[in-house]
C-alpha positions as CSV (number, residue, x, y, z in Angstrom):
1,M,0.0,0.0,0.0
2,W,2.7,2.5,0.9
3,V,5.1,1.6,-1.9
4,T,4.5,3.7,-4.9
5,L,6.8,4.7,-7.8
6,A,9.3,6.7,-5.8
7,N,8.1,6.3,-2.2
8,S,9.4,3.3,-0.3
9,P,9.2,3.3,3.5
10,L,12.5,1.5,4.2
11,G,13.5,3.6,7.3
12,Q,10.3,3.8,9.2
13,S,11.2,0.6,11.2
14,A,14.1,2.5,12.8
15,F,11.8,5.2,14.1
16,Y,9.2,2.6,15.2
17,G,11.8,0.6,17.1
18,F,13.3,3.7,18.7
19,G,9.9,4.8,19.9
20,A,9.2,1.4,21.3
21,Y,12.4,1.2,23.2
22,V,12.0,4.7,24.6
23,A,8.5,3.9,25.7
24,D,9.6,0.8,27.5
25,W,12.6,2.5,29.2
26,T,10.4,5.3,30.3
27,T,7.9,3.0,31.8
28,L,10.5,1.0,33.6
29,H,12.7,3.8,35.0
30,L,10.8,7.0,35.1
31,V,7.0,6.5,35.4
32,P,5.0,3.3,36.1
33,N,2.2,4.4,33.8
34,G,2.5,2.6,30.5
35,W,0.3,5.1,28.7
36,L,2.6,8.0,29.6
37,G,5.5,5.9,28.5
38,L,3.8,5.3,25.2
39,L,3.3,9.0,24.8
40,V,6.9,9.8,25.6
41,G,8.1,7.1,23.1
42,T,5.9,8.6,20.4
43,V,7.2,12.1,20.9
44,A,10.8,10.8,21.0
45,S,10.3,8.9,17.8
46,G,8.9,12.0,16.1
47,L,11.8,14.2,17.3
48,L,14.3,11.7,16.0
49,A,12.4,11.5,12.7
50,N,12.5,15.3,12.3
51,L,16.2,15.4,13.4
52,L,17.3,12.8,10.8
53,G,14.6,13.7,8.2
54,W,15.6,17.2,7.4
55,P,19.0,16.4,6.0
56,V,18.0,13.1,4.4
57,L,15.0,14.6,2.6
58,R,17.4,16.9,0.7
59,L,18.6,13.9,-1.2
60,R,17.0,12.9,-4.5
61,G,16.7,9.7,-6.5
62,H,18.6,6.6,-5.5
63,Y,20.5,8.4,-2.8
64,L,17.3,9.0,-0.9
65,A,16.3,5.3,-1.1
66,L,19.8,4.2,-0.1
67,S,19.9,6.5,2.9
68,F,16.6,5.1,4.2
69,L,17.8,1.6,3.6
70,A,21.1,2.4,5.5
71,L,19.1,3.8,8.4
72,A,17.1,0.6,8.7
73,I,20.2,-1.5,8.6
74,K,22.1,0.7,11.1
75,A,19.1,0.6,13.5
76,T,18.9,-3.2,13.3
77,V,22.6,-3.5,14.2
78,L,22.4,-0.9,16.9
79,F,19.3,-2.4,18.6
80,T,21.0,-5.9,18.4
81,E,24.3,-4.8,19.8
82,L,22.9,-2.8,22.7
83,S,21.7,-5.9,24.4
84,G,21.9,-4.4,27.9
85,L,19.2,-1.8,26.9
86,T,17.2,-3.7,24.2
87,G,17.6,-7.3,25.1
88,G,19.6,-8.0,21.9
89,V,18.2,-10.7,19.6
90,Q,16.1,-12.1,22.4
91,G,14.1,-8.9,22.7
92,M,12.5,-7.4,25.8
93,S,10.9,-9.9,28.2
94,W,10.5,-7.4,31.1
95,I,7.8,-5.2,29.5
96,R,4.8,-4.5,31.7
97,P,1.4,-4.9,30.1
98,L,-0.7,-1.8,29.6
99,G,-3.5,-1.3,32.1
100,F,-6.7,0.6,32.5
101,V,-8.0,1.5,36.0
102,G,-5.5,-0.8,37.6
103,Q,-6.3,-3.9,35.6
104,P,-4.0,-5.2,32.9
105,L,-5.5,-5.3,29.4
106,S,-5.6,-8.5,27.4
107,L,-3.5,-8.7,24.2
108,R,-6.5,-8.2,22.0
109,A,-7.6,-5.1,23.9
110,T,-4.1,-3.6,23.8
111,V,-3.8,-4.1,20.1
112,L,-7.2,-2.5,19.5
113,L,-6.4,0.5,21.7
114,V,-2.9,1.1,20.5
């Protein structure tokens, strides 16, 4: 759906992953509220996208596509190598479930709400 003639979203996974890690870190270390952590992760991901997007979007043609591909590859390597923060290739097993009025939500309800 997103892929058109010249628009290929190769780098969006880096911003998605960065926002997810920031949201989890915020929930674990700063505030116990998962919803506030989700908001902080979203804002942090948007800030990173703006910070990296301005110089990258000046590129044209193949250079633009290659820069987004390089960003996705660099993010994968970075998230894998920082195993103390991200869990490495095993991922994060310490994430708390989102809750509403003190009760944890089921997986289906979390997917529908987020």
